[in-house]
Backbone and ligand atoms as CSV (ligand in chain L), in Angstrom:
chain,resi,resn,atom,element,x,y,z
A,1,MET,N,N,-25.368,-0.055,7.430
A,1,MET,CA,C,-24.707,-1.162,6.719
A,1,MET,C,C,-23.565,-0.609,5.859
A,2,LYS,N,N,-22.409,-1.256,5.978
A,2,LYS,CA,C,-21.257,-0.787,5.218
A,2,LYS,C,C,-20.691,-1.888,4.336
A,3,GLY,N,N,-20.069,-1.497,3.257
A,3,GLY,CA,C,-19.419,-2.476,2.382
A,3,GLY,C,C,-18.227,-1.840,1.704
A,4,PHE,N,N,-17.234,-2.655,1.362
A,4,PHE,CA,C,-16.030,-2.135,0.720
A,4,PHE,C,C,-16.256,-1.910,-0.762
A,5,MET,N,N,-15.784,-0.757,-1.264
A,5,MET,CA,C,-15.709,-0.533,-2.691
A,5,MET,C,C,-14.520,0.356,-2.973
A,6,ARG,N,N,-14.018,0.245,-4.181
A,6,ARG,CA,C,-12.829,1.023,-4.518
A,6,ARG,C,C,-13.235,2.386,-5.052
A,7,VAL,N,N,-12.471,3.405,-4.634
A,7,VAL,CA,C,-12.760,4.784,-5.003
A,7,VAL,C,C,-11.550,5.344,-5.735
A,8,TRP,N,N,-11.789,6.096,-6.802
A,8,TRP,CA,C,-10.666,6.709,-7.506
A,8,TRP,C,C,-10.353,8.049,-6.892
A,9,LYS,N,N,-9.075,8.233,-6.559
A,9,LYS,CA,C,-8.672,9.465,-5.917
A,9,LYS,C,C,-7.331,9.886,-6.484
A,10,ASN,N,N,-7.143,11.184,-6.648
A,10,ASN,CA,C,-5.881,11.701,-7.160
A,10,ASN,C,C,-4.877,11.748,-6.007
A,11,MET,N,N,-3.912,10.831,-6.033
A,11,MET,CA,C,-3.038,10.660,-4.876
A,11,MET,C,C,-1.655,11.244,-5.120
A,12,ASP,N,N,-0.979,11.593,-4.029
A,12,ASP,CA,C,0.413,12.014,-4.074
A,12,ASP,C,C,1.294,10.762,-4.177
A,13,LEU,N,N,1.843,10.539,-5.364
A,13,LEU,CA,C,2.587,9.295,-5.608
A,13,LEU,C,C,3.795,9.145,-4.688
A,14,ASP,N,N,4.486,10.257,-4.443
A,14,ASP,CA,C,5.674,10.182,-3.589
A,14,ASP,C,C,5.298,9.742,-2.179
A,15,ASP,N,N,4.166,10.253,-1.701
A,15,ASP,CA,C,3.727,9.915,-0.355
A,15,ASP,C,C,3.345,8.431,-0.270
A,16,VAL,N,N,2.629,7.960,-1.277
A,16,VAL,CA,C,2.235,6.545,-1.283
A,16,VAL,C,C,3.478,5.665,-1.348
A,17,GLN,N,N,4.397,6.041,-2.230
A,17,GLN,CA,C,5.619,5.279,-2.419
A,17,GLN,C,C,6.422,5.155,-1.120
A,18,LYS,N,N,6.398,6.219,-0.335
A,18,LYS,CA,C,7.205,6.262,0.872
A,18,LYS,C,C,6.565,5.510,2.041
A,19,HIS,N,N,5.231,5.449,2.057
A,19,HIS,CA,C,4.540,4.931,3.234
A,19,HIS,C,C,3.690,3.700,2.946
A,20,LEU,N,N,4.186,2.863,2.032
A,20,LEU,CA,C,3.372,1.737,1.576
A,20,LEU,C,C,3.867,0.406,2.137
A,21,ILE,N,N,2.917,-0.388,2.613
A,21,ILE,CA,C,3.204,-1.778,2.946
A,21,ILE,C,C,2.433,-2.641,1.947
A,22,VAL,N,N,3.113,-3.667,1.425
A,22,VAL,CA,C,2.470,-4.523,0.435
A,22,VAL,C,C,2.217,-5.893,1.047
A,23,ALA,N,N,0.963,-6.262,1.108
A,23,ALA,CA,C,0.576,-7.527,1.722
A,23,ALA,C,C,0.554,-8.629,0.674
A,24,GLY,N,N,1.335,-9.686,0.907
A,24,GLY,CA,C,1.342,-10.833,0.015
A,24,GLY,C,C,0.557,-11.985,0.617
A,25,GLU,N,N,0.568,-13.144,-0.050
A,25,GLU,CA,C,-0.158,-14.307,0.468
A,25,GLU,C,C,0.361,-14.702,1.848
A,26,LEU,N,N,1.676,-14.713,1.987
A,26,LEU,CA,C,2.257,-15.240,3.223
A,26,LEU,C,C,2.817,-14.173,4.144
A,27,SER,N,N,3.410,-13.150,3.569
A,27,SER,CA,C,3.960,-12.112,4.432
A,27,SER,C,C,3.873,-10.766,3.740
A,28,SER,N,N,4.241,-9.724,4.453
A,28,SER,CA,C,4.146,-8.374,3.908
A,28,SER,C,C,5.527,-7.760,3.765
A,29,GLN,N,N,5.586,-6.749,2.912
A,29,GLN,CA,C,6.871,-6.153,2.579
A,29,GLN,C,C,6.759,-4.633,2.622
A,30,CYS,N,N,7.810,-3.994,3.119
A,30,CYS,CA,C,7.886,-2.535,3.096
A,30,CYS,C,C,8.285,-2.104,1.694
A,31,TYR,N,N,7.484,-1.226,1.067
A,31,TYR,CA,C,7.802,-0.826,-0.302
A,31,TYR,C,C,9.015,0.101,-0.333
A,32,SER,N,N,9.219,0.818,0.752
A,32,SER,CA,C,10.287,1.805,0.819
A,32,SER,C,C,11.670,1.162,0.854
A,33,CYS,N,N,11.856,0.152,1.716
A,33,CYS,CA,C,13.187,-0.448,1.855
A,33,CYS,C,C,13.210,-1.913,1.427
A,34,ASN,N,N,12.063,-2.429,0.958
A,34,ASN,CA,C,11.937,-3.812,0.483
A,34,ASN,C,C,12.111,-4.865,1.563
A,35,SER,N,N,12.121,-4.447,2.811
A,35,SER,CA,C,12.266,-5.399,3.896
A,35,SER,C,C,11.055,-6.341,3.935
A,36,PRO,N,N,11.295,-7.663,3.914
A,36,PRO,CA,C,10.193,-8.626,3.870
A,36,PRO,C,C,9.790,-9.109,5.270
A,37,GLY,N,N,8.740,-9.900,5.324
A,37,GLY,CA,C,8.358,-10.557,6.561
A,37,GLY,C,C,7.837,-9.626,7.636
A,38,ILE,N,N,7.191,-8.538,7.242
A,38,ILE,CA,C,6.680,-7.585,8.216
A,38,ILE,C,C,5.274,-8.004,8.667
A,39,GLU,N,N,5.044,-7.842,9.963
A,39,GLU,CA,C,3.713,-8.111,10.523
A,39,GLU,C,C,2.685,-7.250,9.783
A,40,LEU,N,N,1.606,-7.892,9.349
A,40,LEU,CA,C,0.599,-7.216,8.531
A,40,LEU,C,C,0.011,-5.982,9.211
A,41,THR,N,N,-0.113,-6.042,10.523
A,41,THR,CA,C,-0.759,-4.944,11.244
A,41,THR,C,C,0.257,-3.985,11.867
A,42,SER,N,N,1.512,-4.120,11.501
A,42,SER,CA,C,2.544,-3.250,12.039
A,42,SER,C,C,2.322,-1.799,11.593
A,43,PRO,N,N,2.365,-0.840,12.518
A,43,PRO,CA,C,2.126,0.557,12.153
A,43,PRO,C,C,3.310,1.201,11.435
A,44,SER,N,N,4.491,0.614,11.604
A,44,SER,CA,C,5.664,1.158,10.921
A,44,SER,C,C,6.641,0.040,10.584
A,45,CYS,N,N,7.619,0.368,9.717
A,45,CYS,CA,C,8.588,-0.634,9.283
A,45,CYS,C,C,9.660,-0.823,10.352
A,46,PRO,N,N,9.877,-2.067,10.807
A,46,PRO,CA,C,10.887,-2.314,11.827
A,46,PRO,C,C,12.304,-2.043,11.321
A,47,SER,N,N,12.546,-2.105,10.007
A,47,SER,CA,C,13.928,-1.867,9.575
A,47,SER,C,C,14.200,-0.426,9.181
A,48,CYS,N,N,13.316,0.252,8.444
A,48,CYS,CA,C,13.640,1.630,8.047
A,48,CYS,C,C,12.843,2.668,8.828
A,49,GLY,N,N,11.810,2.232,9.543
A,49,GLY,CA,C,11.116,3.139,10.445
A,49,GLY,C,C,9.997,3.973,9.839
A,50,VAL,N,N,9.726,3.852,8.523
A,50,VAL,CA,C,8.642,4.667,7.954
A,50,VAL,C,C,7.294,4.218,8.530
A,51,ALA,N,N,6.410,5.185,8.705
A,51,ALA,CA,C,5.059,4.864,9.157
A,51,ALA,C,C,4.250,4.386,7.956
A,52,PHE,N,N,3.507,3.320,8.142
A,52,PHE,CA,C,2.675,2.814,7.043
A,52,PHE,C,C,1.340,3.544,7.027
A,53,LYS,N,N,1.065,4.241,5.930
A,53,LYS,CA,C,-0.214,4.931,5.773
A,53,LYS,C,C,-1.082,4.252,4.732
A,54,TYR,N,N,-0.430,3.486,3.842
A,54,TYR,CA,C,-1.159,2.847,2.747
A,54,TYR,C,C,-0.835,1.369,2.701
A,55,MET,N,N,-1.809,0.590,2.265
A,55,MET,CA,C,-1.558,-0.834,2.088
A,55,MET,C,C,-2.005,-1.267,0.696
A,56,GLY,N,N,-1.085,-1.933,-0.006
A,56,GLY,CA,C,-1.405,-2.512,-1.306
A,56,GLY,C,C,-1.403,-4.023,-1.163
A,57,PHE,N,N,-1.880,-4.719,-2.186
A,57,PHE,CA,C,-2.057,-6.161,-2.041
A,57,PHE,C,C,-1.538,-6.932,-3.241
A,58,ARG,N,N,-0.837,-8.028,-2.916
A,58,ARG,CA,C,-0.442,-8.994,-3.932
A,58,ARG,C,C,-1.138,-10.307,-3.622
A,59,ARG,N,N,-2.329,-10.258,-3.131
A,59,ARG,CA,C,-3.042,-11.470,-2.734
A,59,ARG,C,C,-4.530,-11.262,-2.961
A,60,LYS,N,N,-5.262,-12.370,-2.869
A,60,LYS,CA,C,-6.710,-12.270,-2.993
A,60,LYS,C,C,-7.271,-11.624,-1.735
A,61,LEU,N,N,-8.334,-10.851,-1.917
A,61,LEU,CA,C,-8.896,-10.118,-0.790
A,61,LEU,C,C,-10.328,-10.542,-0.498
A,62,THR,N,N,-10.641,-10.562,0.775
A,62,THR,CA,C,-12.020,-10.773,1.194
A,62,THR,C,C,-12.386,-9.644,2.151
A,63,PRO,N,N,-13.674,-9.300,2.235
A,63,PRO,CA,C,-14.078,-8.244,3.167
A,63,PRO,C,C,-13.656,-8.553,4.601
A,64,SER,N,N,-13.704,-9.806,5.017
A,64,SER,CA,C,-13.340,-10.117,6.407
A,64,SER,C,C,-11.849,-9.875,6.651
A,65,PHE,N,N,-11.035,-10.161,5.653
A,65,PHE,CA,C,-9.599,-9.881,5.764
A,65,PHE,C,C,-9.367,-8.380,5.899
A,66,LEU,N,N,-10.038,-7.588,5.072
A,66,LEU,CA,C,-9.876,-6.140,5.122
A,66,LEU,C,C,-10.355,-5.570,6.453
A,67,LEU,N,N,-11.464,-6.111,6.946
A,67,LEU,CA,C,-11.999,-5.644,8.226
A,67,LEU,C,C,-11.028,-5.909,9.358
A,68,LYS,N,N,-10.388,-7.078,9.312
A,68,LYS,CA,C,-9.434,-7.452,10.356
A,68,LYS,C,C,-8.280,-6.447,10.392
A,69,ILE,N,N,-7.800,-6.058,9.228
A,69,ILE,CA,C,-6.695,-5.101,9.168
A,69,ILE,C,C,-7.149,-3.720,9.637
A,70,LYS,N,N,-8.339,-3.309,9.181
A,70,LYS,CA,C,-8.891,-2.009,9.589
A,70,LYS,C,C,-9.062,-1.927,11.104
A,71,GLU,N,N,-9.435,-3.039,11.695
A,71,GLU,CA,C,-9.634,-3.073,13.137
A,71,GLU,C,C,-8.309,-2.837,13.863
A,72,ALA,N,N,-7.257,-3.494,13.370
A,72,ALA,CA,C,-5.950,-3.386,14.004
A,72,ALA,C,C,-5.280,-2.056,13.685
A,73,ASN,N,N,-5.580,-1.509,12.516
A,73,ASN,CA,C,-4.898,-0.307,12.051
A,73,ASN,C,C,-5.913,0.609,11.353
A,74,PRO,N,N,-6.751,1.309,12.152
A,74,PRO,CA,C,-7.902,2.042,11.604
A,74,PRO,C,C,-7.521,3.142,10.603
A,75,GLY,N,N,-6.298,3.672,10.716
A,75,GLY,CA,C,-5.929,4.780,9.848
A,75,GLY,C,C,-5.422,4.362,8.485
A,76,ILE,N,N,-5.216,3.074,8.268
A,76,ILE,CA,C,-4.585,2.623,7.028
A,76,ILE,C,C,-5.512,2.838,5.827
A,77,ILE,N,N,-4.932,3.231,4.713
A,77,ILE,CA,C,-5.702,3.450,3.489
A,77,ILE,C,C,-5.370,2.338,2.508
A,78,PHE,N,N,-6.379,1.627,2.048
A,78,PHE,CA,C,-6.160,0.548,1.086
A,78,PHE,C,C,-6.062,1.126,-0.319
A,79,ILE,N,N,-5.023,0.710,-1.028
A,79,ILE,CA,C,-4.913,1.137,-2.422
A,79,ILE,C,C,-4.861,-0.088,-3.329
A,80,ASP,N,N,-5.168,0.122,-4.595
A,80,ASP,CA,C,-5.028,-0.952,-5.574
A,80,ASP,C,C,-3.593,-0.922,-6.080
A,81,PHE,N,N,-2.862,-2.009,-5.830
A,81,PHE,CA,C,-1.434,-2.036,-6.131
A,81,PHE,C,C,-1.173,-1.892,-7.629
A,82,GLU,N,N,-2.054,-2.448,-8.446
A,82,GLU,CA,C,-1.905,-2.333,-9.904
A,82,GLU,C,C,-2.071,-0.873,-10.346
A,83,ASP,N,N,-3.054,-0.184,-9.768
A,83,ASP,CA,C,-3.255,1.243,-10.054
A,83,ASP,C,C,-1.991,2.024,-9.719
A,84,PHE,N,N,-1.446,1.719,-8.547
A,84,PHE,CA,C,-0.253,2.407,-8.068
A,84,PHE,C,C,0.908,2.208,-9.042
A,85,LYS,N,N,1.117,0.956,-9.442
A,85,LYS,CA,C,2.238,0.675,-10.347
A,85,LYS,C,C,2.042,1.367,-11.693
A,86,LYS,N,N,0.805,1.393,-12.168
A,86,LYS,CA,C,0.505,2.065,-13.435
A,86,LYS,C,C,0.800,3.561,-13.333
A,87,ALA,N,N,0.333,4.181,-12.251
A,87,ALA,CA,C,0.540,5.619,-12.061
A,87,ALA,C,C,2.027,5.925,-11.956
A,88,LEU,N,N,2.750,5.042,-11.296
A,88,LEU,CA,C,4.181,5.211,-11.117
A,88,LEU,C,C,4.920,5.145,-12.455
A,89,SER,N,N,4.572,4.184,-13.287
A,89,SER,CA,C,5.280,4.053,-14.559
A,89,SER,C,C,4.923,5.215,-15.486
A,90,LYS,N,N,3.679,5.713,-15.374
A,90,LYS,CA,C,3.295,6.889,-16.153
A,90,LYS,C,C,4.128,8.094,-15.730
A,91,ARG,N,N,4.269,8.263,-14.426
A,91,ARG,CA,C,5.047,9.386,-13.908
A,91,ARG,C,C,6.504,9.290,-14.358
A,92,ASP,N,N,7.073,8.094,-14.256
A,92,ASP,CA,C,8.479,7.922,-14.599
A,92,ASP,C,C,8.710,8.095,-16.096
A,93,ALA,N,N,7.738,7.697,-16.905
A,93,ALA,CA,C,7.853,7.897,-18.351
A,93,ALA,C,C,7.844,9.389,-18.661
A,94,ARG,N,N,6.994,10.132,-17.946
A,94,ARG,CA,C,6.921,11.573,-18.149
A,94,ARG,C,C,8.233,12.242,-17.748
A,95,LYS,N,N,8.816,11.771,-16.650
A,95,LYS,CA,C,10.091,12.309,-16.189
A,95,LYS,C,C,11.157,12.173,-17.285
A,96,LEU,N,N,11.193,11.002,-17.937
A,96,LEU,CA,C,12.162,10.756,-18.983
A,96,LEU,C,C,11.969,11.728,-20.136
A,97,LEU,N,N,10.683,11.987,-20.478
A,97,LEU,CA,C,10.388,12.893,-21.599
A,97,LEU,C,C,10.823,14.321,-21.292
A,98,ASP,N,N,10.743,14.697,-20.030
A,98,ASP,CA,C,11.081,16.066,-19.626
A,98,ASP,C,C,12.592,16.312,-19.620
A,99,MET,N,N,13.377,15.240,-19.655
A,99,MET,CA,C,14.811,15.411,-19.508
A,99,MET,C,C,15.441,16.009,-20.767
L,1,ZN,ZN,ZN,11.112,-0.282,5.495
């Protein structure tokens, strides 16, 4: 028996930033080039060509929705979009301090 739960992992922010698709209520968007209207199960971005390795969400999630995506794209890694944005702003704030 399996069930979804979120796991905390120390991620490479640049890699996530480059290979992220963000799923919204109606359509999905490439985080790299901001191209909208991408097929949710697309393995790569039709406009900039990056391979999608991570998926973040701007919508409500259900286990059946997640399973459907996993079935179509078994290698995709689900991330919490809020976590990602927080980590990103922390990194960028640190960059400013280092300057
Ligand atoms: Zn793109």
